[in-house]
N, C-alpha and C positions, 0 to 999 in steps of 0.2 A: 821728130828728132829724138834721138836716143840721148838720155841724160844720165849722168854719173852721180851717184849718191855722194854727198859731201858731209864732213863733220863740222856742223855749224849750229849755233842756237837759232839762227834766223832762216838759213837756207836749207832746203832738203836735197835738191839736186841741180846740176848744171850741165848744159849741153852746148856745143859750139860746132858750127859748120864753117870750116875755113873757106870754102868756095863761095858761099853767099855772105859770109861774115855776119851770120846771125848768132846771137847769144841768147840762149833760153835759160831762164832761172825759175825754179819752182821753190816757193817759200814753204816753210813748215805749216802755214795756214792752208796750203793747197793751191793758192793763187800762183799762176804762171804768167810770166812776162817774157816777151820776145823783144830783144833790142837789135837794131839794124845798123849795119856799117861799123861794127865793132872790130877794132884791130886785134890780131892774134895776141899781141903783147898785153892787151887788157885782159883777155881770157886767161892767159898764162899767169898774169899777176894775181887774178882772183883765185885760181886753183892752187897757187903756192902761198897765198897770204895766211898769216897766222890767224887773223880774224877775218873770215870771209864776209861777215856782216859789215864790219867797218870798211873793208875794201870796197864792197858794193856801194855803201853810202857815199864814200869819198870819190870813187873813180868811175862809177857807172850811173847811179841814180841822178846825180847832179851834173853829169858831164854833157848833157844835151843830146844824147842819142835819141833818135826816133824810136818809139816802142809801141807795142800793142799788148793789151791784156788778153790772155787766152782763157777760154772757159775750162 
C-alpha cells in the first residue's frame, strides 16, 4: 500500500485503500499497523486532524478495529 508522509510527532506515514477499507499507519519508530474495516470518514479525520497522534489515540487505537502489526 502506498503511504503518504504526514507531519506528526508520532506518525511517519498513512495510507488508505477505500475499496478494502484498510488503513495503514507507519509510526516514527518504523512499526507499521494495518487496521481493517475503517470508514473513509475516520481516515479523512486523521488526515485533517491538527494532532494526528491524538486523533489516532482517540479514534483508532481504542475504537476496536481489528488490526495486524506488519514487519
